[in-house]
DODO-742677 format. One line per field, with one value per residue (C-alpha): residue in three letters; z, y, x. Coordinates in steps of 0.1 Angstrom, whole numbers, padded with zeros to 4 digits. Each point is the difference from the previous one (the first is absolute). Example, Ala and Ser with C-alpha at 12.3 -4.5 7.8 and 13.67 -1.06 7.14 Angstrom:
BEGIN
residuo c(ALA;SER);
w c(0078;-0007);
v c(-0045;0034);
u c(0123;0014);
# end
This chain:
BEGIN
residuo c(MET;THR;ASP;LEU;SER;ILE;ASP;GLN;VAL;ARG;ALA;ALA;GLN;ASN;ASN;ASP;LEU;ALA;ALA;THR;THR;ALA;VAL;ILE;GLU;ALA;THR;GLU;SER;ARG;VAL;ARG;ARG;LEU;ALA;GLU;LYS;ALA;ALA;ARG;LYS;VAL;SER;PRO;SER;GLY;GLY;ASP;ARG;TYR;MET;ASN;ALA;ARG;GLU;GLU;PHE;GLU;GLN;THR;GLY;ARG;ILE;ALA;VAL;TRP;GLU;ALA;LEU;PRO;ARG;PHE;GLU;GLY;ASP;SER;VAL;ASP;VAL;PHE;TYR;GLY;PHE;ILE;TYR;GLY;THR;VAL;GLU;ASN;ALA;LEU;MET;ASP;ALA;VAL;ARG;GLU;GLU;ARG;ASN;PRO;GLY;SER;GLY;ALA;ASP;THR;ASP;ALA;VAL;LYS;VAL;PHE;LEU;SER;MET;LEU;ASP;THR;ALA;GLY;GLY;ASP;ALA;TYR;LEU;ALA;GLU;LYS;LEU;ALA;GLN;THR;VAL;PRO;PRO;LYS;GLY;ARG;ARG;LEU;SER;ALA;ASP;ARG;ALA;ASN;ALA;ALA;ARG;LEU;ALA;TYR;GLN;GLY;ALA;GLY;SER;ILE;ASP;ALA;PRO;ALA;VAL;THR;VAL;SER;ASP;ARG;SER;THR;ARG;ASN;SER;ALA;SER;ASP;GLY;GLU;TYR;SER;ALA;VAL;TYR;SER;LEU;ALA;VAL;ASN;LEU;ALA;SER;PRO;PHE;GLY;VAL;PRO;ASP;ASP;LEU;VAL;THR;SER;ASP;ASP;ARG;THR;ARG;GLU;GLU;SER;ARG;VAL;LYS;HIS;ALA;VAL;VAL;ASN;GLY;ILE;LEU;ASP;VAL;MET;GLY;ASP;GLY;GLN;ARG;THR;VAL;ILE;LYS;HIS;SER;PHE;GLY;ILE;GLY;GLY;TYR;THR;PHE;TYR;GLY;HIS;GLY;ASP;SER;GLY;ASP;ASP;MET;GLY;LEU;ALA;THR;GLU;ILE;GLY;THR;THR;VAL;VAL;LYS;VAL;ARG;ASP;ALA;ARG;SER;LYS;GLY;LEU;LYS;ALA;PHE;ALA;LYS;ARG;TYR;VAL;ALA;THR;VAL;GLU;LYS;SER;ASP;ALA;GLN;ARG;ALA;LEU;ALA;LEU;SER;ALA;ALA;ALA;ALA;GLU;ASN;LEU;ALA;ARG;GLY;GLY;ARG;LYS);
w c(-0166;-0026;0015;-0009;0006;0006;-0031;-0020;0015;-0010;-0035;-0003;0010;-0029;-0024;-0003;-0015;0016;0034;-0004;-0008;0031;0021;-0015;0006;0036;0009;-0021;0026;0028;-0023;-0010;0036;0009;-0030;0011;0035;-0014;-0023;0030;0016;-0031;-0002;0030;-0014;-0033;-0033;-0032;0018;0021;-0031;-0019;0029;0006;-0036;0001;0033;-0012;-0028;0024;0022;-0029;-0011;0035;0000;-0033;0011;0034;-0012;-0011;0033;0022;0018;0026;0003;0005;-0016;0032;0001;-0037;0006;0029;-0022;-0030;0019;0020;-0032;-0015;0031;-0002;-0037;0006;0029;-0023;-0025;0026;0012;-0035;-0008;0031;-0002;-0036;-0002;0037;0004;0029;-0010;0020;0017;0010;0015;0020;0013;0009;0018;0020;0011;0008;0029;0012;-0002;0021;-0028;-0009;-0038;-0003;0024;-0018;-0032;0016;0016;-0033;-0012;0028;0022;-0024;-0008;-0031;-0032;0016;0008;-0021;-0017;0011;-0031;0004;0037;-0007;-0028;0024;0027;-0025;-0012;0036;0010;-0030;0002;0026;-0020;-0023;0026;0024;0006;-0026;0119;0163;-0015;0005;-0020;-0029;-0033;-0033;-0008;-0034;-0006;-0008;0032;0032;0016;-0021;0014;0035;-0006;-0015;0029;0025;-0014;0003;0035;0011;-0010;0011;0033;0032;0012;-0025;-0032;-0006;-0018;-0029;-0010;-0001;-0014;0023;-0004;-0007;-0026;-0036;-0023;-0021;0030;0007;-0036;0000;0033;-0013;-0032;0019;0022;-0029;-0020;0028;0000;-0037;0000;0028;-0006;-0010;0031;0025;-0020;-0001;0037;0010;-0024;0015;0035;-0005;-0027;-0026;-0037;-0001;0020;0026;0035;0025;0026;0018;0035;0028;-0019;-0034;-0018;-0012;-0006;-0023;-0019;-0003;-0014;-0026;-0014;0004;0025;0038;0030;0007;-0035;0003;0032;-0013;-0032;0020;0024;-0028;-0021;0027;0007;-0037;-0003;0031;-0014;-0033;0015;0024;-0030;-0017;0030;0007;-0027;0008;0038;0016;0036;-0009;-0018;0031;0021;-0024;-0002;0038;0003;-0028;0017;0033;-0016;-0021;0030;0013;-0031;-0016;0028;0014);
v c(0327;0019;0018;-0017;0011;-0021;0016;-0014;-0035;0002;0011;-0028;-0025;0014;-0007;0036;-0004;0031;-0010;-0036;0013;0021;-0030;-0021;0028;0006;-0037;-0009;0008;-0020;-0029;-0001;0001;-0029;-0019;0004;-0013;-0029;-0008;0001;-0028;-0021;0008;0018;0001;0017;-0012;-0009;-0017;0031;0022;-0023;-0003;0037;0007;-0027;0013;0036;-0011;-0021;0030;0023;-0026;-0003;0038;0000;-0030;0015;0035;-0009;-0017;0030;0014;0023;0038;0013;-0002;-0013;-0029;-0006;-0003;-0024;-0021;0000;-0008;-0027;-0016;0003;-0015;-0030;-0005;0002;-0025;-0025;0006;-0005;-0032;-0014;0010;-0017;-0030;-0005;-0025;-0008;0012;0024;-0003;0012;-0034;-0002;0034;-0008;-0032;0019;0028;-0026;-0015;0035;0002;-0035;0011;0031;0023;-0017;-0001;-0025;-0024;0005;-0010;-0033;-0007;0006;-0031;-0023;0013;0004;-0032;-0020;0018;0035;-0003;0020;-0012;0015;0022;0012;0007;0020;0020;0008;0012;0022;0014;0007;0017;0022;0009;0028;0022;-0001;0022;-0030;-0014;-0025;-0130;-0225;-0002;-0038;-0003;0022;-0008;0015;0007;0001;0032;-0019;-0021;0005;0006;0031;0014;-0008;0018;0031;0003;-0007;0031;0022;-0013;0005;0036;0009;-0018;-0008;-0021;-0028;-0002;0029;-0007;0023;-0015;-0038;-0024;-0017;-0025;0028;0019;-0007;-0013;0032;0022;-0022;0003;0037;0005;-0024;0020;0033;-0012;-0014;0031;0022;-0022;0002;0038;0001;0003;-0032;-0002;0004;-0022;-0028;0001;0000;-0028;-0021;0010;-0013;-0027;0018;-0008;-0030;0018;-0021;0007;0014;0014;0033;0013;-0022;-0033;0012;-0009;0034;-0015;-0026;0026;0024;-0028;-0010;0035;0010;0027;0006;-0007;0038;0007;-0028;0014;0036;-0011;-0019;0029;0025;-0024;-0009;0037;0007;-0030;0010;0036;-0013;-0027;0025;0023;-0028;-0002;0037;0011;-0027;0000;0029;-0013;-0034;0017;0020;-0032;-0018;0029;0001;-0038;0000;0028;-0019;-0032;0016;0017;-0035;-0008;-0019;-0026;-0012);
u c(-0007;-0021;-0030;-0033;-0036;-0030;-0015;0029;-0006;-0036;0008;0026;-0027;-0021;0030;0012;0035;0015;-0013;0011;0035;-0001;-0009;0029;0025;-0012;0003;0031;0028;-0017;-0007;0036;0012;-0024;0012;0036;-0008;-0018;0029;0024;-0022;0007;0037;0014;0035;-0010;0013;-0018;-0028;-0007;0000;-0023;-0024;0000;-0010;-0027;-0013;-0002;-0022;-0021;-0004;-0011;-0025;-0014;-0005;-0019;-0021;-0008;-0009;-0036;-0007;0008;-0031;0016;-0004;0035;0034;0016;-0025;0007;0038;-0006;-0023;0024;0032;-0017;-0011;0035;0016;-0024;0007;0038;-0002;-0017;0027;0027;-0016;-0002;0036;0013;-0022;-0010;-0029;0002;-0036;-0005;-0037;-0029;-0006;0037;0000;-0032;0016;0031;-0019;-0020;0034;0013;-0025;0010;0037;-0006;0009;0033;0000;0028;-0017;-0033;0018;0010;-0033;-0019;0017;-0010;-0028;-0030;-0019;0009;-0010;0006;0037;0024;0031;0033;0000;-0036;0005;0032;-0017;-0029;0024;0018;-0033;-0011;0033;-0001;-0037;0004;0023;0030;0017;0001;0035;0011;0004;0033;0034;0000;-0032;0014;-0016;-0010;-0036;-0017;-0019;-0032;0001;-0019;0034;0003;-0032;0012;0033;-0017;-0024;0028;0017;-0032;-0007;0036;-0002;-0035;-0007;0018;-0029;-0002;-0022;-0023;-0033;0007;0033;-0005;-0024;-0025;-0028;-0025;0022;-0005;0027;-0002;0008;0030;0012;-0003;0019;0026;0003;0003;0028;0020;-0007;0015;0031;0003;0003;0026;0037;0018;0021;-0028;-0024;0026;0007;-0037;-0008;0028;-0010;-0036;0006;-0022;-0001;0024;0027;0018;-0014;0025;-0023;0005;0005;0014;-0008;0013;0033;0012;0035;-0014;-0021;0030;0021;-0026;-0005;0037;-0002;0006;-0023;-0001;-0012;-0026;-0014;0000;-0018;-0026;-0006;-0005;-0019;-0025;-0006;-0005;-0024;-0020;-0004;-0013;-0022;-0017;-0006;-0019;-0023;-0003;-0025;-0025;0004;0018;-0004;0014;0029;0009;-0001;0022;0024;0003;0004;0027;0019;0000;0010;0028;0013;0008;0018;-0029;-0002;-0033);
# end
């Protein structure tokens, strides 16, 4: 890195050509490295797309330096470098987002909605992406493309250096039906409480329809970000989302479930056990930020229930 003085920075801010050249030379190598890392996010395997992106991002970085220079108000070169490189990183993250999702619109509103869902999701960005499409009220929900673009923008925002989820009464249920709500809450209750239906997990006469809808969306969102195998077994076990209901535990039909999905009973039980643990961990995380004591209680109850194989 070329040595740079605060006097040169001030002179460059006053349009001194020699000082501006010194600033460009002092920042060029770091701008190029940041551009290379940004290009790798667009095309990890290299090739023409990587080369084109790198050249474009280098120019984006230089422009960001020139545009940021007049705005600097610090009093040391170290502060100047921090300000400039932070500005360059932000500009490159915008460029990466647009290159990955042209026109998908990770706009300010989309990012705000995503960040509000990030709290609900307990910090899980992939779950927040799913929830942003279902939890907010109508008019605020994001499309799949906007939610994805918002997640990518969030994950790249920190730094370019950051690394680039009874058998006899078996039936199918429609996802829009009351039975679907019942099945979703049955899953949450099975995980969280050995004593029946806890107030925070199920609807009751004094709970609003909106609260029910949000909890329903959160449970389904958690299932959506789980692995295919675990998600399929859990949905069949509880009859969620139109999946045939096979039950679980002593009253379940694991042989029938295994036959339907083309696997073994042992694999069904393993997938259910791991899936319930993964679900419980994510569900507790969604409660933790708003109510730490309740989260601890749910975590303890889930651990006790799962130790019994998910049986009440």
